BAVEX-7546 format. One record per residue (C-alpha): residue number from 1; chain; x negated, y, z; residue in three letters. Coordinates in nm, 3 decimals. Layout:
# BAVEX-7546
+-------+------+---------+---------+---------+------+
: torke : gulo :       u :       v :       w : zalo :
+-------+------+---------+---------+---------+------+
:   NUM :    A :       X :       Y :       Z :  Ala :
...
+-------+------+---------+---------+---------+------+
***
This chain:
# BAVEX-7546
+-------+------+---------+---------+---------+------+
: torke : gulo :       u :       v :       w : zalo :
+-------+------+---------+---------+---------+------+
:     1 :    A :  -0.014 :  -0.027 :   0.010 :  Unk :
:     2 :    A :  -0.270 :   0.239 :   0.077 :  Unk :
:     3 :    A :  -0.447 :   0.200 :  -0.262 :  Unk :
:     4 :    A :  -0.111 :   0.250 :  -0.410 :  Unk :
:     5 :    A :  -0.092 :   0.533 :  -0.265 :  Unk :
:     6 :    A :  -0.417 :   0.667 :  -0.328 :  Unk :
:     7 :    A :  -0.322 :   0.625 :  -0.718 :  Unk :
:     8 :    A :  -0.023 :   0.774 :  -0.715 :  Unk :
:     9 :    A :  -0.197 :   1.067 :  -0.494 :  Unk :
:    10 :    A :  -0.454 :   1.069 :  -0.825 :  Unk :
:    11 :    A :  -0.206 :   1.032 :  -1.085 :  Unk :
:    12 :    A :   0.000 :   1.333 :  -0.923 :  Unk :
:    13 :    A :  -0.285 :   1.581 :  -0.941 :  Unk :
:    14 :    A :  -0.304 :   1.510 :  -1.345 :  Unk :
:    15 :    A :  -0.676 :   1.577 :  -1.330 :  Unk :
:    16 :    A :  -0.744 :   1.254 :  -1.512 :  Unk :
:    17 :    A :  -0.857 :   1.178 :  -1.827 :  Unk :
:    18 :    A :  -0.566 :   1.003 :  -2.047 :  Unk :
:    19 :    A :  -0.760 :   0.652 :  -2.053 :  Unk :
:    20 :    A :  -0.876 :   0.703 :  -1.705 :  Unk :
:    21 :    A :  -0.458 :   0.770 :  -1.562 :  Unk :
:    22 :    A :  -0.339 :   0.434 :  -1.798 :  Unk :
:    23 :    A :  -0.535 :   0.242 :  -1.655 :  Unk :
:    24 :    A :  -0.454 :   0.396 :  -1.289 :  Unk :
:    25 :    A :  -0.093 :   0.318 :  -1.393 :  Unk :
:    26 :    A :  -0.140 :  -0.010 :  -1.503 :  Unk :
:    27 :    A :  -0.320 :  -0.085 :  -1.177 :  Unk :
:    28 :    A :  -0.015 :   0.073 :  -0.962 :  Unk :
:    29 :    A :   0.230 :  -0.134 :  -1.142 :  Unk :
:    30 :    A :   0.005 :  -0.454 :  -1.097 :  Unk :
:    31 :    A :   0.015 :  -0.306 :  -0.713 :  Unk :
:    32 :    A :   0.366 :  -0.267 :  -0.708 :  Unk :
:    33 :    A :   0.466 :  -0.587 :  -0.845 :  Unk :
:    34 :    A :   0.230 :  -0.757 :  -0.553 :  Unk :
:    35 :    A :   0.412 :  -0.583 :  -0.305 :  Unk :
:    36 :    A :   0.758 :  -0.648 :  -0.440 :  Unk :
:    37 :    A :   0.654 :  -1.019 :  -0.442 :  Unk :
:    38 :    A :   0.505 :  -1.008 :  -0.104 :  Unk :
:    39 :    A :   0.813 :  -0.837 :   0.031 :  Unk :
:    40 :    A :   1.032 :  -1.125 :  -0.126 :  Unk :
:    41 :    A :   0.850 :  -1.399 :   0.050 :  Unk :
:    42 :    A :   0.910 :  -1.196 :   0.362 :  Unk :
:    43 :    A :   1.249 :  -1.186 :   0.291 :  Unk :
:    44 :    A :   1.302 :  -1.557 :   0.250 :  Unk :
:    45 :    A :   1.107 :  -1.669 :   0.584 :  Unk :
:    46 :    A :   1.325 :  -1.430 :   0.770 :  Unk :
:    47 :    A :   1.604 :  -1.629 :   0.616 :  Unk :
:    48 :    A :   1.442 :  -1.981 :   0.681 :  Unk :
:    49 :    A :   1.398 :  -1.880 :   1.051 :  Unk :
:    50 :    A :   1.795 :  -1.759 :   1.079 :  Unk :
:    51 :    A :   1.906 :  -2.113 :   1.021 :  Unk :
:    52 :    A :   2.144 :  -2.210 :   1.282 :  Unk :
:    53 :    A :   2.121 :  -2.576 :   1.469 :  Unk :
:    54 :    A :   2.423 :  -2.672 :   1.212 :  Unk :
:    55 :    A :   2.180 :  -2.634 :   0.915 :  Unk :
:    56 :    A :   2.401 :  -2.328 :   0.819 :  Unk :
:    57 :    A :   2.173 :  -1.992 :   0.725 :  Unk :
:    58 :    A :   2.269 :  -1.645 :   0.897 :  Unk :
:    59 :    A :   2.193 :  -1.351 :   0.659 :  Unk :
:    60 :    A :   2.093 :  -1.050 :   0.892 :  Unk :
:    61 :    A :   2.047 :  -0.754 :   0.622 :  Unk :
:    62 :    A :   1.701 :  -0.548 :   0.697 :  Unk :
:    63 :    A :   1.789 :  -0.234 :   0.860 :  Unk :
:    64 :    A :   2.157 :  -0.306 :   0.965 :  Unk :
:    65 :    A :   2.268 :  -0.486 :   1.268 :  Unk :
:    66 :    A :   2.106 :  -0.542 :   1.569 :  Unk :
:    67 :    A :   1.921 :  -0.880 :   1.611 :  Unk :
:    68 :    A :   1.954 :  -0.889 :   2.010 :  Unk :
:    69 :    A :   2.314 :  -0.707 :   1.970 :  Unk :
:    70 :    A :   2.476 :  -0.945 :   1.683 :  Unk :
:    71 :    A :   2.800 :  -0.873 :   1.781 :  Unk :
:    72 :    A :   2.760 :  -0.538 :   1.737 :  Unk :
:    73 :    A :   2.879 :  -0.465 :   2.096 :  Unk :
+-------+------+---------+---------+---------+------+
***
């Protein structure tokens, strides 16, 4: 993520020659793909961890309900 942020900041300055800007953009896109893949893996792990004793799964949206208070009380 830090590398991606650095690339974005460099590109936003607009001081790179076109060839270098294209290379930085391509590297940034690869980093976005990598981070998205890692996030997807983490989401799958969380879903597996939420498996109930009867084998069913409970999916809790990220940033949604409080895990300590699933009833919203």
